[in-house]
N, C-alpha and C positions, 0 to 999 in steps of 0.2 A: 876201861875196865869198868861195870857196872857197880854202881853203889849195894852194898850187901844190906841185907833186909834190916838187920841190926841197926846199921849204919843210919840208915832211913828212918826207921823208927825214932832213934835218939836224935836225928837233925828236925824230926816233926815235935819233939817234944821240947824242944830248945825254942822252936817259931812259937806254939803255944804257951809257952812260958813269957812270953813279951806282949802278948795280944793283952791290950788294955781292954778293963773291965769283962774279963774273961767270967768272972763268977756271977755278974749280972746278966752278962749275954751267953749264956753257957749254952743255947741252942744254936748261936751263930759259930761257937767255938765247935761245938760236937756237929756242924754243919761240915766246917771247915777240914777237920778231921778225918771226917768219912770220905768227902771227895779226895783226898790227898793220898787215901789208902785205896779210895777206888781206880785213881789212876795211876795207881803205882803198877809196873809193871811186872809184880812178884806175885807168885801165887802162895800164902802162906799157910 
């Protein structure tokens, strides 16, 4: 069964929460989030 969109977003938030230096590397963090959402099979 595919992951529901809210669950997918929750997982992404959990992943981002543990990124080291996310404040200093905000561009890398944003790029990661963008790619994860772009590769998502759901249209929101």
